[in-house]
N, C-alpha and C positions, 0 to 999 in steps of 0.2 A: 504494499500500500504506500502510495506516494505521500511524503510528509508535506504538510500544508506550508504555504509561503509565510504565514504568520508565525508558525512554529520555527521556521528557518531563521527569521529575524531574532526571535527570543534566544535560540541556540547560538546565534552569532554573538550576541551580547553576553550570554553566559560564558562563552569562550573568551571574550574580551576581558571580563572580570577575572576569569581564571588566570589568564596570561599575565594581566596587570598585577594581580596579587602575588603570583609566583615571583615576579621580578622584584616587587617591593619587599617581600618577606625574606628573600634570600640573604640579605645582609646579616640578619640575626645569627643564624647558625654558621655562616661563613666568616663572621667577624673573629672567631677564635683563630682561624688560619691566617686571616689578614694581619692580625696583630703579631703573630709569630713571624710573619715575613717583613712587615713594615715597622715593627717595634712600637706599637701604639702605647701612649700613656693613658691613664684612666679617663682623663678629660677628652681624649680622642674618641673613646667609645661613644660618649654622648653626642659629640659632633657628628660622627659618621651615621649614627642611628637617627639623627634629626635632619640630616641633609635633604633627604627625599621630601619630607614634609614642608620644608622651607620653599623648595621649588614648587611643590604641589599647590600650596596655598596661593602662590603668586599669579597663577594663570587660570583659575576657575572661572572668574567673572569674564575675563577676556575671551576665554575659549567658548563660553556660552554665546557671547555676542558675535564671535566669528562664525559660529554654527548658524546663527540666524541669517548671516549674509551669504555664506558660500554653501551652506547645507551641512548637516551632521555627517554625512558619509565622507566627504572630503576631510573634515577635521579629524575624525577617528582614524582614517587611513594615514594621514600625516603624523598624528601623534603616536600611533603604533609603530610606524617606521622609525621615527626619530628617537623614541624611547628605547627601541631595540639597539639602535646604533650607539647611543650613550651608555647603555649597559655593557655592550661589547668593549667600549672604551674603558669602562670601569675595570675590565679584566686586564687592561694594559697599563694601569696606573702604577707608577713607581714611587709614589709618596702618599702620605695621608691627605695632604692638601689637594693633590690631583684626584684622588679617589672621591674626596668630598665634593669637588666641583662636578665630576661626572654624575654622581648620585643626585645632586641638586638639580642639574640639567635634566636628568631622567624624570625627576619628580615634576619639573616644570612642563615637560612634554605630556605627562599623564594627567595633569591637573584638569584639562578640558574634558576628560572622558566621562566623569560623573554627570555634569549638567548636560553634556551633548548626548549621552546615551538616553536620558530621559526625553529630550527633545526628539530624538530619532524615533523612539517607540510610540509617541503619542498618536500619530495617525494610523498606526498598525494594529492597535489593540482593541478587540471587542470588549465590552464590559466584563464578560465572564472570563476573559483571559488575563485581567489585570492582576489578580491575586497570584495566579500561576507565574506570571512574568516577574513579579516582584520577588517571589520566592526563588525563582530560577537564577535571577541576577545575584541575589544574596548568597545562594548556594555556590555560585561560581567563585566567590571570595573564599568560602570555607574550603572548597576543593583545592583551590590554589594554595591555601595554607597547608593542606594535607600533603601537598607535593613538596613545597619549599622547605618547610620546617624539618621533617624527618629525613628527607632524602638529599638535601643539599650537602650535608656532611659526608654522606656516602659517595656522592659524585665527586666531592673534592678529593677524596682519596685516589680516585682514578684520573681525574682531569685537572686537579688543583683548583684553588679558589678562582684563579683567573679563567680557567677553562669552563668552570661552572657558570660564571657570570656571562661568558661569551655564548654558552649554549642557550641560556635563557634569553639572551639578546636575539640570537638567531630565531628562536621560536616566535618572538614578537614580530620580527620582520616577515617571517613566513605567514603568520596570522594576518598581517596587513594585506598580503596579496590575496588570501582567501576572502577577507572582508571586502576588498575592492571588487572582487569578481561576483560576489553574491548579494552584497547589500544594495538597497535602493531607498532613496529618501522618501519617495511617495509610492503608495501601492499601485497607482495607475501606471507608473513607469516600470514596474516589475515584469520581467519577461516570463516568469514561471508561476505567477499568481493565476488561480482559476477564476472563471467568471462568477462562480458562486461566492468565492471569498471576497472578490471586489464588490459585488453587490451587497454583501453583508456589511462591509466596511462603509460603503456609501450611505447606508441606512443608519448605521449606529455611531459612526465616528465623525465629528466635525472635521472637514478637510480630508476625509478618507478617500475621496475621489481624486486627490492630487491637486485640488484647487487651493488657493490661498485661504488660510484659516481666518475666520472673522475675529476682529479684535474687540476687546471690551472698551467701553467708554472710559475716558481718562478719569472720571470721578470714581471708578471702581478699582483704581489702582493705589497701592500703598507706596510710600517712600521708605527708605532704610531708616531714616530718623524716626518716622512714626512707628515702624515695627518695633524698634528698640524701647518704646515707652510702655509696652505691655508685659506685665508680670508672667502671663501665661506663655508668651513666646520665650521669655528668658528661662522658664521651666524646661522647655524643650532644648534650648541652646546649652544650658548648664548640664543637662543630662547627656547631650551629645558630646560635649567636651570631656565629661567624666568618663563616658563610654570609650572614647578614643584613647584617653590617657591609660585606662586599664587594659584594653585589648592589645594595644601596641606595646605596652609594657610586658605583658605575658608572652607575646610572640617574639619580641626582639631581645628581651633580657633573660628569658628562661634558659636558652643555651649557654649564656655567660654564667648564670647562676649555677647551673649544673656543673660547669667546668671549674668554677671557683670553690664551691662548697663540697662537691663530691669527687672532683678530679676526673669527671666523665667528659670525654670529648664528644662533639656532636655526632660523630659516626657510631658511637657506642650508646647514644641516647635516642635511638630511632623510635623505640616504643614510647618513651617518655614524651617525645615531641609529636608523635602521631596521635596520642590519646586525646589531647585537648580539642583539635579541630574535628576529630571523629565524633566526640561526644556532643560538640556543638551542632554538627550536622544531624545527628540522631534526634536531638531535641527539636530542631527546626522542622524535621520531617515527620516526627511521630507525636510530639507533645503539644506544640503550640495550638494547632487547630482543635484538637479534642478539648484542651483546657479552656480555650475561648468559648467553645460550644457549651461546656459545662457552666461556665460563669454566666452566660446569657440565659440558658434554658433552665438550669437547675437553681441558680442563685438569683436569677432575674436582675443581673447587673446591667447598669446603663453603659453607654459607650464610654463615658468618662471613668466609671468604675473599672471597666475592662482595661482601659489604657493604664490607669494607675496600678491595678493589680499586677499586670505583667512587669512594668518597669520598677515598681517598688520592690517586688519580690526579687527581680533580677539584681538590683543594686544591693539589697540587703544580703542576699545569698553570697554574692561575690565579695562584698565588703567584709563579712565575717570570715570567709575563707582566706582572704588576704592576710588576716591576722593569724591564721592557723598554719599557713604554708611554711614559714621559717621554723617554728617550733617542731613541725613534723619531720624536719630533716633528721632528727635523732632516730627516727624509725626507718630511715633509709630512702633511697631514690624512688622506689615504687610508691611509698606513702606521699612523698612530696609531689610527684608527678600526678598522682590521683587528685590531690588538692588543686593543682593547676588545671586539671581537666574539668573538675567540678566548677571552677570559676568560669570556664568557657561555656559550660552547660547553662549557667545562670545568665550569661550575656546573650545567649541565644533567644531569650524571652523578649528582648527589646524590640525586634521588628514588629511585634504586636503591641508595644507600649509607646515610648516616646517617638519612635520612628514613624509609626502610623499616625501619631498625633500631628505630624507635619501636614497631613491631608485634611485634618479637621479644622485647623486653626485659621485658614484663609479660604475664601471662595474664589478669588480672582488673582491672587498673588502668591500661590503656592511655590512657584519657581523661585521667586525672589526670596521668600522666607527660607526655603531649603538651601538656597545658594549662600545666604548670609550664615545660616546655621553650620553648614558644612565647612565654610571658611574658618569660622571660629573653632570648630572641632579640629580642623587641620592645624591651627595654631597651637592647640593643646598637644597634638601629636609631635609638633616641632619642639615645644618648650619642655615637655616632661622628660624626655631622655637627657636633656641638659641638666635638669634638676637632679635626676637619679645619679648621674655621673658626679655632680657636685657633692651630693651627700656621701657617695662612696669614697670620693677622693679626700674629703675633709673629716668625715666621721667614721669611715670604714665600717659602716653598720647596715647590713642587709635588713635587720629588724626595723630600723627607722624608715627604710625605703618602703617596706611592706605596710607599715603603719600609716605612712603618708597616703599611699594609694587606697588603703582601706577607708581612711577619713574622707577622701574625695568621693568614693562610691556611697558611703553612708550619708554624706551630705546631699548627694544627688537624689537619694531615695527620699529624704526630707523635702527637698525643693519640689520634685515632681509630684510627690504625694499631697502637697498642700497648695501649690500654685498653678498646677496644670488645669486646662479647660478644653472643652470641645466647641466652645462658642466662637464662631469666626470673628476675627478682630476687624474685618472689613464688611461686616453685615450691613451696617448703616451706609456704606459707600456704594452699594450695588446699584445697578440700573433699575429704574422704577418699574420697567416692564419685564424684568427677569424673575419669573416665578417657577422656574423649573426645579424639580426635586433634586436634593443632594443625597447621594447614596454614601453612607459611611461604613467603615470596615467592620463594625460590630453587628452588621446586619440590620440596622435600623434605617428608615428613610425619614428625613425631616425636610420640610419646605424651606426654601431660601427666601420666600416672600414675607 
């Protein structure tokens, strides 16, 4: 049976997230070998782990604007090609400074991928495909982590850290050619879409026939300054920043922690590095939807209660476990890695929590709100490795590091649990004649009139 054109687009972006994440996450396990070769100081660890995020945060808004002008397909093609080239250049670096530059440039190349992929999918998705597409893209990140974290060390034994970077870079270049061959900005331009699919999209998706999408009236749009005045928006932003700080701490610093505390090299910690993304994937695939259904149907939870339940539970669970990880080292590597894996399991709850709340909080400016939030979260990804390196360099205390990230997550639970809302901040700015229903992720329909 021939796969539908809509599914092809989703799979293409799943592959994009997979390749992107593999490239980004490779630095964590490979840093052990990089430092053996380039003689890194403790401060260099933080610099190298934050380099990608610095470049990444610098190009998100610019990339989204470029996609509006030249089309998402061109932007994703160019970013995939250029990011692959810079990662291959990382494999040729002969100093920490040169490696930092190539990683920062790679991050800058990948920065446009998040906003551009959302723009690319919008004319392609039927309403019933949106949940599947969101899960598929998020799963691509998890699968990329499952490749980069446990297997980069093994590849380094055979190819060296330089060869491993270059292999991942080549994969991005090859993906760019596949993407260029199969991707299409608008369904009507696709050579392999069926008449039935095209008819469905024309009926269900604004602009699905390849015509220019209608624009909202200017009074229905928000400015960045007005967005930042709402406590409910800051509840999402702070949660996103805490999420990024915790997730990239566990993925980037876990290999270093295992080598420093247990003397275990990344190639010998394959299972320990594989368990966290595996458990994250299982929770997303097997737990989130049944838990959401139980909250709605058995507990009669509202949309806001659903959002808060998922993210408050996620942050509380990970926050407590961060306090347990370092003491668990006395029980051995398996106990410690199990705690890391459970942290990842709790973070898998957030797609149904604060991440879904991005779609609730605005009627007409979701892209702008999510763009600002992702930029702030990327700044957290940049800053936190530097903070961790500073703490380790001056206090030599892993316990203090874990306590710090635990406080961040527990504080996020408090913020989201008290300040979050599903009331659109631009409800009073909508067009007077716009009375179409708004479908929210908890299965409720509410009028926008």
